[in-house]
N, CA, C and O of each residue as an XYZ file, in Angstrom:
500
protein
N      35.733     17.169     37.122
C      36.088     16.937     38.506
C      36.605     15.497     38.634
O      35.813     14.560     38.742
N      37.903     15.328     38.623
C      38.464     13.987     38.607
C      38.226     13.186     39.881
O      38.431     11.972     39.888
N      37.793     13.845     40.967
C      37.589     13.098     42.203
C      36.159     12.616     42.368
O      35.886     11.754     43.202
N      35.256     13.159     41.588
C      33.871     12.727     41.692
C      33.578     11.568     40.755
O      32.494     10.986     40.798
N      34.532     11.235     39.917
C      34.396     10.118     38.991
C      35.762      9.474     38.855
O      36.640     10.014     38.182
N      35.948      8.340     39.478
C      37.250      7.691     39.458
C      37.114      6.194     39.364
O      36.016      5.680     39.151
N      38.225      5.478     39.521
C      38.198      4.022     39.355
C      37.320      3.312     40.380
O      36.779      2.242     40.099
N      37.175      3.901     41.569
C      36.338      3.254     42.583
C      34.864      3.286     42.206
O      34.054      2.580     42.806
N      34.510      4.102     41.215
C      33.137      4.165     40.713
C      33.017      3.373     39.411
O      32.118      2.543     39.269
N      33.912      3.624     38.470
C      33.820      3.007     37.145
C      34.029      1.492     37.148
O      33.226      0.750     36.582
N      35.088      1.045     37.772
C      35.424     -0.371     37.664
C      34.387     -1.298     38.308
O      34.048     -2.321     37.713
N      33.871     -0.978     39.498
C      32.818     -1.847     40.032
C      31.580     -1.902     39.123
O      30.889     -2.921     39.087
N      31.300     -0.839     38.404
C      30.165     -0.852     37.475
C      30.400     -1.798     36.298
O      29.453     -2.219     35.635
N      31.672     -2.130     36.044
C      31.984     -3.070     34.967
C      32.215     -4.486     35.495
O      32.655     -5.366     34.756
N      31.916     -4.698     36.777
C      32.015     -6.038     37.342
C      33.312     -6.350     38.061
O      33.526     -7.486     38.483
N      34.173     -5.368     38.205
C      35.440     -5.583     38.908
C      35.240     -5.160     40.360
O      34.772     -4.055     40.635
N      35.592     -6.033     41.269
C      35.340     -5.799     42.699
C      36.401     -4.891     43.322
O      37.599     -5.147     43.208
N      35.941     -3.832     43.979
C      36.847     -2.968     44.736
C      37.120     -3.619     46.083
O      36.200     -3.824     46.874
N      38.379     -3.943     46.346
C      38.785     -4.513     47.630
C      39.002     -3.391     48.629
O      38.580     -3.492     49.781
N      39.661     -2.316     48.192
C      39.871     -1.182     49.078
C      40.980     -0.278     48.590
O      41.665     -0.542     47.602
N      41.118      0.784     49.325
C      42.167      1.756     49.048
C      43.376      1.432     49.909
O      43.234      1.044     51.069
N      44.544      1.589     49.353
C      45.795      1.354     50.069
C      46.463      2.699     50.344
O      46.022      3.735     49.846
N      47.525      2.674     51.138
C      48.283      3.892     51.389
C      48.897      4.388     50.086
O      49.282      3.585     49.236
N      48.990      5.696     49.924
C      49.595      6.248     48.699
C      51.039      5.775     48.525
O      51.728      5.455     49.494
N      51.474      5.741     47.274
C      52.835      5.355     46.916
C      53.425      6.491     46.099
O      52.821      6.943     45.126
N      54.604      6.950     46.492
C      55.264      8.042     45.778
C      56.458      7.522     44.999
O      57.154      6.597     45.417
N      56.670      8.151     43.846
C      57.886      7.896     43.083
C      58.521      9.244     42.775
O      57.844     10.272     42.772
N      59.812      9.232     42.519
C      60.539     10.440     42.184
C      60.903     10.377     40.705
O      61.537      9.423     40.252
N      60.499     11.395     39.962
C      60.837     11.491     38.544
C      61.565     12.812     38.344
O      60.968     13.884     38.437
N      62.837     12.721     38.073
C      63.667     13.914     37.851
C      63.526     14.943     38.968
O      63.426     16.140     38.700
N      63.518     14.487     40.210
C      63.451     15.383     41.355
C      62.057     15.844     41.732
O      61.900     16.642     42.656
N      61.044     15.359     41.034
C      59.656     15.721     41.348
C      58.981     14.507     41.987
O      58.941     13.420     41.409
N      58.450     14.721     43.196
C      57.751     13.626     43.878
C      56.332     13.533     43.338
O      55.599     14.521     43.304
N      55.957     12.323     42.913
C      54.623     12.074     42.383
C      53.906     11.084     43.296
O      54.215      9.893     43.279
N      52.948     11.569     44.097
C      52.212     10.676     45.005
C      50.983     10.079     44.302
O      50.090     10.809     43.871
N      50.953      8.779     44.197
C      49.857      8.062     43.546
C      48.913      7.476     44.594
O      49.354      6.872     45.571
N      47.619      7.660     44.380
C      46.624      6.948     45.177
C      46.609      5.511     44.674
O      46.803      5.262     43.485
N      46.376      4.566     45.584
C      46.438      3.153     45.220
C      45.119      2.478     45.580
O      44.592      2.644     46.680
N      44.607      1.717     44.626
C      43.362      0.973     44.811
C      43.629     -0.496     44.518
O      44.345     -0.827     43.573
N      43.051     -1.373     45.330
C      43.139     -2.801     45.059
C      41.773     -3.285     44.588
O      40.746     -3.001     45.205
N      41.785     -4.022     43.482
C      40.579     -4.614     42.912
C      40.784     -6.114     42.749
O      41.907     -6.612     42.825
N      39.691     -6.820     42.524
C      39.753     -8.237     42.161
C      38.999     -8.396     40.857
O      37.872     -7.926     40.704
N      39.649     -9.069     39.919
C      39.037     -9.364     38.635
C      39.265    -10.833     38.339
O      40.408    -11.281     38.239
N      38.187    -11.582     38.200
C      38.275    -13.029     37.960
C      39.133    -13.707     39.030
O      39.973    -14.554     38.727
N      38.906    -13.320     40.277
C      39.606    -13.878     41.444
C      41.104    -13.571     41.473
O      41.847    -14.204     42.222
N      41.549    -12.619     40.677
C      42.954    -12.227     40.679
C      43.065    -10.771     41.105
O      42.223     -9.951     40.736
N      44.105    -10.438     41.885
C      44.266     -9.048     42.309
C      44.709     -8.157     41.148
O      45.454     -8.571     40.259
N      44.225     -6.932     41.193
C      44.637     -5.910     40.241
C      44.789     -4.619     41.051
O      43.941     -4.289     41.881
N      45.858     -3.913     40.802
C      46.136     -2.681     41.540
C      46.162     -1.509     40.564
O      46.764     -1.584     39.493
N      45.503     -0.435     40.955
C      45.528      0.790     40.160
C      46.276      1.862     40.924
O      46.043      2.077     42.114
N      47.175      2.529     40.227
C      47.961      3.630     40.773
C      47.524      4.865     40.005
O      47.672      4.922     38.785
N      46.985      5.855     40.711
C      46.366      7.006     40.049
C      46.850      8.313     40.661
O      46.920      8.460     41.881
N      47.182      9.256     39.785
C      47.568     10.583     40.234
C      46.767     11.605     39.442
O      46.545     11.447     38.242
N      46.341     12.649     40.128
C      45.710     13.803     39.492
C      46.697     14.947     39.666
O      47.042     15.312     40.790
N      47.149     15.511     38.557
C      48.210     16.518     38.557
C      47.645     17.859     38.113
O      46.927     17.947     37.117
N      47.978     18.893     38.862
C      47.610     20.255     38.492
C      48.834     20.873     37.808
O      49.783     21.262     38.489
N      48.828     20.969     36.470
C      50.016     21.478     35.776
C      50.262     22.966     36.011
O      51.391     23.437     35.867
N      49.231     23.698     36.367
C      49.410     25.127     36.614
C      50.181     25.385     37.910
O      50.920     26.364     38.015
N      50.005     24.505     38.888
C      50.687     24.662     40.171
C      51.829     23.665     40.345
O      52.510     23.669     41.371
N      52.039     22.807     39.336
C      53.093     21.787     39.367
C      53.049     20.976     40.648
O      54.058     20.806     41.333
N      51.857     20.477     40.960
C      51.708     19.646     42.151
C      50.544     18.688     41.956
O      49.668     18.890     41.114
N      50.569     17.649     42.759
C      49.477     16.685     42.732
C      48.295     17.229     43.529
O      48.460     17.933     44.526
N      47.133     16.889     43.071
C      45.911     17.202     43.801
C      45.353     15.876     44.299
O      45.258     14.921     43.527
N      44.989     15.801     45.554
C      44.508     14.538     46.114
C      43.100     14.684     46.634
O      42.713     15.716     47.183
N      42.353     13.628     46.445
C      41.011     13.577     47.027
C      41.150     13.267     48.509
O      42.063     12.543     48.908
N      40.267     13.799     49.317
C      40.317     13.482     50.742
C      40.006     12.012     50.982
O      39.261     11.391     50.224
N      40.582     11.464     52.043
C      40.399     10.042     52.338
C      39.307      9.788     53.373
O      38.988      8.631     53.647
N      38.724     10.842     53.958
C      37.695     10.633     54.970
C      36.567     11.644     54.792
O      36.683     12.580     54.001
N      35.495     11.453     55.520
C      34.314     12.304     55.382
C      34.611     13.750     55.736
O      34.177     14.654     55.023
N      35.341     13.994     56.819
C      35.671     15.367     57.203
C      36.488     16.045     56.113
O      36.317     17.236     55.852
N      37.361     15.298     55.487
C      38.179     15.846     54.415
C      37.348     16.259     53.204
O      37.666     17.245     52.539
N      36.290     15.512     52.919
C      35.433     15.851     51.783
C      34.746     17.190     52.012
O      34.608     17.982     51.079
N      34.319     17.449     53.230
C      33.666     18.719     53.533
C      34.624     19.879     53.257
O      34.250     20.857     52.610
N      35.846     19.768     53.744
C      36.854     20.802     53.510
C      37.160     20.924     52.016
O      37.242     22.030     51.482
N      37.325     19.793     51.356
C      37.641     19.791     49.934
C      36.539     20.497     49.137
O      36.839     21.304     48.257
N      35.278     20.206     49.434
C      34.174     20.855     48.727
C      34.129     22.358     49.011
O      33.832     23.149     48.115
N      34.421     22.753     50.251
C      34.473     24.192     50.562
C      35.581     24.889     49.781
O      35.395     26.000     49.286
N      36.737     24.231     49.672
C      37.844     24.803     48.905
C      37.476     24.923     47.425
O      37.795     25.925     46.784
N      36.813     23.914     46.888
C      36.386     23.984     45.479
C      35.360     25.097     45.292
O      35.382     25.799     44.281
N      34.457     25.263     46.270
C      33.475     26.338     46.176
C      34.181     27.697     46.219
O      33.774     28.632     45.528
N      35.231     27.804     47.025
C      35.996     29.052     47.071
C      36.619     29.340     45.702
O      36.679     30.495     45.278
N      37.084     28.293     45.010
C      37.606     28.471     43.647
C      36.528     29.021     42.728
O      36.779     29.919     41.925
N      35.318     28.470     42.853
C      34.201     28.937     42.021
C      33.866     30.384     42.359
O      33.710     31.215     41.464
N      33.757     30.685     43.638
C      33.407     32.050     44.063
C      34.456     33.068     43.610
O      34.121     34.214     43.312
N      35.715     32.653     43.559
C      36.791     33.542     43.117
C      36.937     33.543     41.586
O      37.835     34.174     41.028
N      36.036     32.825     40.938
C      36.009     32.723     39.471
C      37.269     32.093     38.899
O      37.702     32.423     37.795
N      37.848     31.180     39.671
C      38.975     30.401     39.157
C      38.381     29.172     38.467
O      38.373     28.072     39.019
N      37.892     29.386     37.263
C      37.174     28.323     36.574
C      38.059     27.504     35.648
O      37.633     26.458     35.160
N      39.245     27.946     35.405
C      40.119     27.247     34.477
C      41.183     26.439     35.214
O      42.355     26.467     34.839
N      40.785     25.733     36.242
C      41.727     24.891     36.969
C      41.872     23.585     36.192
O      40.917     22.822     36.044
N      43.070     23.351     35.707
C      43.302     22.168     34.876
C      43.744     20.981     35.729
O      44.296     21.137     36.818
N      43.485     19.811     35.203
C      43.936     18.596     35.862
C      44.317     17.576     34.795
O      43.642     17.427     33.777
N      45.404     16.890     35.056
C      45.819     15.774     34.214
C      45.749     14.530     35.084
O      46.219     14.532     36.222
N      45.169     13.482     34.551
C      44.993     12.249     35.314
C      45.792     11.146     34.639
O      45.705     10.952     33.426
N      46.566     10.432     35.433
C      47.307      9.272     34.943
C      46.967      8.097     35.845
O      47.082      8.185     37.067
N      46.553      7.007     35.238
C      46.250      5.786     35.987
C      47.011      4.642     35.342
O      46.924      4.424     34.133
N      47.756      3.917     36.158
C      48.481      2.741     35.695
C      47.944      1.520     36.438
O      47.765      1.553     37.656
N      47.693      0.459     35.705
C      47.192     -0.782     36.306
C      48.298     -1.823     36.333
O      49.086     -1.942     35.395
N      48.339     -2.572     37.424
C      49.283     -3.674     37.568
C      48.467     -4.904     37.918
O      47.752     -4.918     38.920
N      48.574     -5.929     37.100
C      47.892     -7.184     37.408
C      48.871     -8.328     37.182
O      49.884     -8.173     36.500
N      48.557     -9.461     37.758
C      49.439    -10.612     37.630
C      50.406    -10.757     38.794
O      51.049    -11.797     38.940
N      50.515     -9.735     39.617
C      51.376     -9.829     40.801
C      50.592    -10.515     41.913
O      49.366    -10.409     41.964
N      51.280    -11.208     42.791
C      50.614    -12.005     43.824
C      50.056    -11.181     44.977
O      49.062    -11.562     45.595
N      50.708    -10.033     45.270
C      50.270     -9.262     46.431
C      50.622     -7.779     46.240
O      51.221     -7.377     45.242
N      50.228     -7.000     47.226
C      50.418     -5.551     47.176
C      51.888     -5.175     47.040
O      52.230     -4.330     46.213
N      52.760     -5.783     47.832
C      54.184     -5.429     47.778
C      54.786     -5.692     46.399
O      55.566     -4.883     45.897
N      54.425     -6.824     45.785
C      54.924     -7.125     44.444
C      54.370     -6.128     43.420
O      55.074     -5.714     42.500
N      53.112     -5.754     43.593
C      52.500     -4.787     42.675
C      53.188     -3.430     42.781
O      53.446     -2.783     41.765
N      53.485     -2.995     44.005
C      54.174     -1.711     44.197
C      55.561     -1.756     43.557
O      55.973     -0.801     42.899
N      56.273     -2.851     43.747
C      57.609     -2.981     43.151
C      57.526     -2.926     41.622
O      58.333     -2.252     40.982
N      56.562     -3.628     41.043
C      56.392     -3.620     39.587
C      56.003     -2.218     39.102
O      56.503     -1.750     38.079
N      55.114     -1.556     39.837
C      54.705     -0.196     39.485
C      55.903      0.744     39.487
O      56.115      1.483     38.526
N      56.689      0.718     40.565
C      57.855      1.606     40.657
C      58.821      1.370     39.498
O      59.329      2.317     38.897
N      59.065      0.108     39.194
C      60.013     -0.233     38.137
C      59.538      0.287     36.772
O      60.327      0.854     36.016
N      58.275      0.098     36.466
C      57.752      0.503     35.160
C      57.461      2.004     35.072
O      57.721      2.623     34.041
N      56.932      2.580     36.126
C      56.517      3.989     36.088
C      57.683      4.921     35.774
O      57.540      5.847     34.975
N      58.826      4.684     36.392
C      59.961      5.593     36.146
C      60.493      5.453     34.722
O      61.218      6.332     34.255
N      60.153      4.376     34.023
C      60.557      4.208     32.636
C      59.672      5.012     31.680
O      60.129      5.465     30.631
N      58.399      5.183     32.055
C      57.471      5.780     31.105
C      57.028      7.203     31.438
O      56.550      7.918     30.556
N      57.176      7.622     32.679
C      56.726      8.976     33.071
C      57.888      9.942     32.907
O      58.973      9.732     33.449
N      57.641     10.997     32.154
C      58.647     12.033     31.934
C      58.005     13.388     32.142
O      56.854     13.597     31.758
N      58.735     14.310     32.748
C      58.205     15.680     32.872
C      57.946     16.273     31.487
O      58.621     15.930     30.517
N      56.981     17.147     31.414
C      56.623     17.782     30.139
C      57.838     18.497     29.558
O      58.620     19.114     30.281
N      57.978     18.403     28.261
C      59.063     19.090     27.574
C      60.358     18.345     27.546
O      61.365     18.869     27.069
N      60.361     17.118     28.053
C      61.627     16.343     28.037
C      61.509     15.113     27.187
O      62.470     14.354     27.063
């Protein structure tokens, strides 16, 4: 379950401070929109940004964790419906890219966009 264990849990346990979640950032790769969740952290008094996507390859779409408490209730009910319907082989691919050394969020997003389109390729290409 990629949403029950993510960077907002792991990194603070290693001493990196979670500043907060930012608005999602999307990039287009060969006509496919990839929406990344964005997290801001501080490490040694310097900002670090994580861009993370959870991809469902069976449905060719991103899966997103809810951003609020009401959303979590719905999300858990939907997951329970998957279990009840015996859809146990739901796959997920997780990609997380970190950007550090940039002065602020806007610079980090620009650096992420520039680098991500160079390294992310659809499967089979």
